C-alpha positions in Angstrom: 5.3 -47.5 24.3 3.2 -45.1 21.7 1.9 -46.4 19.0 2.6 -43.1 16.6 1.4 -45.3 13.2 -2.0 -45.1 14.6 -2.7 -41.3 14.5 -6.1 -40.8 13.0 -6.6 -37.0 13.9 -7.9 -34.7 11.1 -8.3 -31.1 10.4 -12.4 -31.3 11.2 -11.9 -32.4 14.7 -11.2 -29.4 16.1 -14.1 -27.5 14.7 -16.4 -30.3 15.4 -15.1 -30.2 19.6 -15.8 -26.4 19.2 -19.2 -26.6 17.7 -20.0 -29.4 19.9 -18.8 -27.5 23.0 -20.5 -24.3 22.0 -23.6 -26.7 21.7 -23.3 -28.0 25.5 -23.1 -24.5 26.6 -25.8 -23.6 24.9 -28.4 -26.6 26.3 -26.7 -25.9 29.7 -27.7 -22.1 29.8 -31.3 -23.1 28.8 -31.2 -25.8 31.0 -29.9 -23.3 34.1 -32.4 -20.6 33.1 -35.6 -23.4 33.3 -34.2 -25.0 36.6 -33.2 -21.4 38.8 -37.5 -20.2 39.3 -38.0 -24.1 40.7 -35.2 -23.6 42.6 -35.9 -20.3 44.4 -38.9 -22.1 45.2 -37.1 -24.9 46.9 -35.0 -22.8 48.4 -37.4 -20.5 49.8 -39.7 -23.3 51.2 -36.5 -25.1 52.6 -35.0 -21.8 54.3 -38.8 -21.2 55.9 -38.8 -24.5 57.2 -35.5 -24.8 58.8 -35.3 -20.9 59.6 -32.0 -21.2 58.3 -30.2 -19.9 55.0 -26.8 -22.1 55.3 -27.8 -24.1 52.8 -27.0 -24.1 49.3 -28.4 -20.7 47.5 -31.0 -21.2 44.5 -28.3 -20.6 41.7 -26.1 -22.9 43.3 -29.2 -25.6 43.2 -29.9 -24.5 39.6 -26.2 -25.0 38.6 -26.4 -28.3 40.2 -29.1 -29.6 38.2 -28.0 -28.4 35.2 -25.1 -30.0 36.0 -26.7 -33.0 36.2 -29.2 -33.2 33.2 -27.2 -31.7 30.4 -25.0 -34.3 30.1 -28.0 -36.7 30.6 -29.0 -35.1 27.0 -26.1 -35.8 25.7 -25.4 -39.1 26.4 -28.8 -40.0 25.1 
């Protein structure tokens, strides 16, 4: 059963959520760009060492790192 008497939403909530989403995207982009050079280096070294290009590419590596690091900042 749903309790409809405790609906505490306000008009400021959607605007705040939009601002938080924008802030998250900005932080994600900054972290992604910061991790991209190191991801390129580690990918190249791994490709040279294994003589194979089948592993994740540098973009995927940087994206994964940004997906891990950005929520840590927002949870702190």
